[in-house]
C-alpha positions as CSV (number, residue, x, y, z in Angstrom):
1,M,14.6,5.4,-30.5
2,D,14.0,4.7,-34.3
3,I,11.4,6.1,-36.3
4,R,10.8,4.5,-39.9
5,H,9.0,6.7,-43.1
6,G,7.1,5.1,-45.3
7,E,8.5,6.0,-48.9
8,A,6.5,5.8,-51.9
9,G,5.9,2.1,-53.4
10,H,7.0,0.8,-49.6
11,P,4.8,-0.6,-47.7
12,A,3.4,1.0,-44.2
13,G,6.4,1.2,-41.3
14,V,8.8,0.5,-44.1
15,G,12.0,2.9,-44.8
16,R,14.6,4.0,-43.5
17,P,15.3,5.0,-39.8
18,M,15.6,8.3,-38.3
19,Q,17.6,9.5,-34.6
20,L,15.3,11.4,-32.5
21,P,17.3,14.4,-31.8
22,L,18.7,14.3,-28.1
23,P,19.0,17.9,-26.2
24,S,22.0,19.8,-27.8
25,T,22.0,22.6,-25.3
26,S,21.0,23.7,-22.1
27,T,18.2,25.1,-23.0
28,E,17.0,22.0,-24.2
29,A,18.5,19.7,-21.7
30,I,16.2,22.1,-19.2
31,N,13.2,22.1,-20.7
32,A,13.5,18.0,-21.6
33,L,13.9,17.5,-17.7
34,A,11.0,19.9,-16.9
35,H,8.9,17.6,-18.9
36,F,9.9,15.0,-17.5
37,H,9.5,16.1,-13.9
38,R,5.7,17.2,-14.2
39,A,5.2,13.9,-16.5
40,E,6.6,11.9,-13.3
41,M,4.4,14.1,-10.6
42,G,1.2,13.1,-13.0
43,R,2.1,9.5,-12.1
44,M,2.8,10.0,-8.6
45,T,0.1,11.9,-8.2
46,G,-2.4,9.3,-10.1
47,W,-1.1,6.4,-8.0
48,R,-1.3,8.1,-4.9
49,D,-5.2,8.9,-5.5
50,R,-5.6,5.5,-5.9
51,I,-4.1,4.5,-2.6
52,D,-5.8,6.9,-1.0
53,R,-9.3,5.9,-2.5
54,T,-8.7,1.9,-1.7
55,T,-7.8,3.1,2.0
56,N,-11.1,5.1,2.6
57,W,-13.2,1.7,0.9
58,A,-11.0,0.1,4.3
59,I,-12.5,2.8,6.3
60,T,-16.1,2.4,4.6
61,V,-16.0,-1.2,5.4
62,V,-14.7,-0.8,8.9
63,A,-17.2,1.5,10.0
64,G,-20.2,-0.6,8.1
65,M,-19.0,-3.8,9.9
66,L,-19.2,-2.3,13.1
67,S,-22.1,-0.7,12.8
68,L,-24.3,-4.2,11.6
69,S,-22.6,-6.1,14.4
70,L,-22.5,-4.3,17.6
71,S,-26.3,-2.8,16.8
72,T,-28.2,-5.8,17.0
73,P,-27.8,-9.0,19.0
74,A,-29.0,-11.6,16.3
75,A,-25.7,-10.1,14.2
76,H,-23.2,-13.1,14.1
77,H,-19.6,-12.4,15.5
78,G,-18.5,-13.7,12.0
79,V,-19.6,-10.7,10.4
80,L,-16.1,-9.0,12.0
81,I,-13.9,-11.9,11.2
82,F,-15.5,-11.5,7.6
83,A,-14.3,-7.7,7.7
84,M,-11.0,-8.9,9.4
85,I,-10.8,-10.7,6.0
86,L,-12.1,-7.8,3.8
87,V,-9.5,-5.5,5.3
88,F,-6.9,-7.4,4.9
89,L,-7.6,-7.9,0.9
90,L,-8.2,-4.3,0.5
91,L,-4.5,-4.2,2.7
92,V,-2.9,-6.4,-0.2
93,I,-4.3,-4.1,-2.8
94,E,-3.4,-1.4,-1.2
95,A,0.1,-2.8,-1.0
96,R,0.3,-3.8,-4.5
97,R,-0.5,0.3,-6.0
98,Y,1.8,1.7,-3.4
99,R,4.6,-0.6,-5.6
100,F,3.7,1.2,-8.1
101,F,3.3,4.7,-6.5
102,D,7.1,4.7,-5.0
103,V,8.4,3.7,-8.3
104,Y,7.4,7.4,-9.7
105,R,8.0,8.7,-6.3
106,T,11.6,7.5,-6.3
107,R,12.0,9.3,-9.2
108,V,10.8,12.6,-9.0
109,R,13.2,12.6,-5.6
110,Q,15.7,11.6,-7.2
111,L,15.1,14.4,-9.7
112,E,14.5,17.0,-6.9
113,R,17.1,16.1,-4.5
114,G,19.8,15.5,-7.5
115,Y,19.1,18.4,-9.6
116,F,16.3,21.3,-8.4
117,A,18.5,20.8,-4.7
118,Q,21.2,21.6,-6.7
119,I,19.9,24.9,-8.2
120,F,18.6,26.8,-4.5
121,A,21.5,24.8,-2.3
122,P,24.3,24.3,-4.5
123,N,26.9,21.1,-3.1
124,P,30.1,20.5,-4.2
125,A,30.0,16.9,-2.8
126,Q,26.4,16.3,-4.3
127,D,26.8,12.6,-6.0
128,T,25.8,12.1,-9.7
129,D,25.3,8.5,-9.8
130,W,21.0,9.3,-10.0
131,V,21.6,10.2,-13.5
132,R,22.9,6.9,-14.6
133,S,19.8,5.1,-12.0
134,L,17.4,7.3,-13.5
135,G,18.5,6.1,-16.7
136,Q,18.7,2.4,-16.0
137,D,15.1,2.4,-14.6
138,L,13.6,4.2,-17.4
139,R,15.0,1.6,-19.7
140,A,14.3,-1.5,-17.1
141,P,11.3,-0.3,-15.0
142,C,11.1,-2.6,-11.9
143,F,9.5,-2.1,-8.5
144,R,12.3,-0.9,-5.8
145,I,10.2,-2.7,-2.4
146,S,8.8,-6.6,-1.8
147,L,5.0,-6.5,-1.7
148,S,5.7,-7.4,2.3
149,A,7.2,-4.2,2.7
150,A,5.0,-2.3,1.0
151,M,2.2,-3.8,3.2
152,S,4.5,-3.5,6.3
153,R,4.3,0.2,5.6
154,R,0.7,0.2,4.7
155,L,-0.1,-1.1,7.9
156,R,2.1,1.0,9.8
157,R,0.5,4.6,8.2
158,N,-3.4,2.8,8.5
159,Y,-4.3,-0.4,8.7
160,F,-3.1,-1.7,12.1
161,W,-5.3,0.6,13.2
162,M,-8.3,-0.5,11.3
163,F,-7.3,-3.6,12.3
164,L,-7.4,-3.2,16.3
165,V,-10.6,-1.7,16.0
166,L,-12.6,-4.9,14.7
167,L,-10.3,-6.7,17.1
168,A,-11.8,-4.9,19.7
169,A,-15.2,-5.0,18.6
170,W,-14.6,-8.4,18.0
171,V,-13.7,-9.5,21.7
172,L,-16.5,-7.4,22.9
173,K,-19.5,-8.8,20.2
174,I,-17.9,-12.8,22.1
175,S,-18.0,-11.4,26.0
176,S,-21.3,-9.1,26.0
177,A,-24.4,-10.8,27.0
178,R,-26.4,-7.6,25.5
179,L,-24.6,-8.7,22.1
180,L,-25.3,-11.9,22.1
181,M,-29.2,-13.8,21.1
182,D,-28.3,-17.6,20.2
183,E,-25.1,-17.9,22.0
184,V,-24.6,-19.5,25.4
185,E,-24.5,-16.3,28.2
186,V,-21.0,-16.1,29.5
187,D,-20.9,-17.3,33.3
188,P,-19.3,-14.5,35.0
189,S,-17.3,-17.6,36.9
190,K,-15.6,-19.1,33.9
191,P,-15.5,-16.5,31.2
192,V,-12.5,-17.7,29.3
193,P,-14.9,-21.6,28.8
194,G,-17.8,-19.5,27.9
195,A,-16.5,-17.3,25.5
196,V,-14.7,-19.5,23.8
197,Q,-17.8,-21.7,23.9
198,N,-19.4,-19.1,22.0
199,L,-16.2,-18.7,19.0
200,A,-17.6,-21.7,17.0
201,F,-18.5,-21.6,13.4
202,G,-21.3,-24.9,13.0
203,P,-18.8,-27.5,12.9
204,V,-16.1,-25.6,13.5
205,P,-15.0,-25.5,17.5
206,G,-14.4,-22.1,18.9
207,W,-10.8,-23.2,19.9
208,L,-10.0,-23.3,16.6
209,V,-11.6,-19.6,15.6
210,L,-10.0,-18.8,18.7
211,V,-6.1,-20.0,17.2
212,C,-7.0,-18.7,13.9
213,V,-7.3,-15.1,14.8
214,A,-4.9,-15.1,17.1
215,V,-2.0,-16.7,14.5
216,F,-3.4,-14.0,12.0
217,Y,-3.2,-10.5,14.6
218,L,0.3,-12.0,15.6
219,S,1.6,-12.0,11.6
220,L,-0.2,-8.9,11.1
221,T,1.9,-7.5,14.6
222,Y,5.2,-8.8,13.4
223,L,4.8,-7.6,9.6
224,T,3.8,-4.1,11.3
225,F,7.2,-3.5,13.8
226,R,9.7,-6.0,12.2
227,K,12.8,-4.5,12.6
228,R,13.1,-2.6,9.6
229,Q,16.5,-0.1,7.5
230,K,15.8,2.7,5.7
231,S,17.3,2.7,2.3
232,G,16.9,4.0,-1.0
233,E,14.4,7.7,-0.9
234,L,13.8,6.5,3.2
235,A,17.6,7.4,3.5
236,H,16.5,11.2,2.7
237,G,14.3,13.2,5.8
238,N,11.2,11.9,7.3
239,V,8.3,13.2,5.1
240,H,7.2,9.8,3.3
241,V,3.7,8.0,2.4
């Protein structure tokens, strides 16, 4: 990095460049590594806090919508569908935050696995290519995983179970006469046609609502349980967010 010092008679920012000194001793290098590790830990912790905050919002939304929908027959079953959409938006937001978190988590793990682990348990066969990889990432930061992969990880950790709770509550709402007010009571001898009839949204027929919900949950199931290959830092150890 070049820093230009202004000189007398020259505009600010114009002058001769000065090259910042690089560590020239092992002590200086270790100090630089310690400060770098501390800084990356701070970034990682900050993004992890944002991830937890989004999860807390999703849990609050699920609890609030369940209470609103199941507490009175006057509440329309569309409240739970709205909750599904809202939780999905929170999932997208959290997946985006997770991609940033993964960048800094990967840097920290590279440094810990490549340097600090060698201090406590030296391994002569340790690959030193992590230094070059870390330097290239600092010069040109880029995401390590796609948005869909981040969504898949967050679904497996928390969100898929929230969606299952909402689905169970929705099925209970549309199939229970005690939780319906204006809708037609479901005939026990023909439960499926009666339940489908009660799914209608104004001019939108009930069968179309059912198809949309089914496609939505099939997509979530595929995204959650699709076959995945461990790579990067996920290939080392089994403690992952």
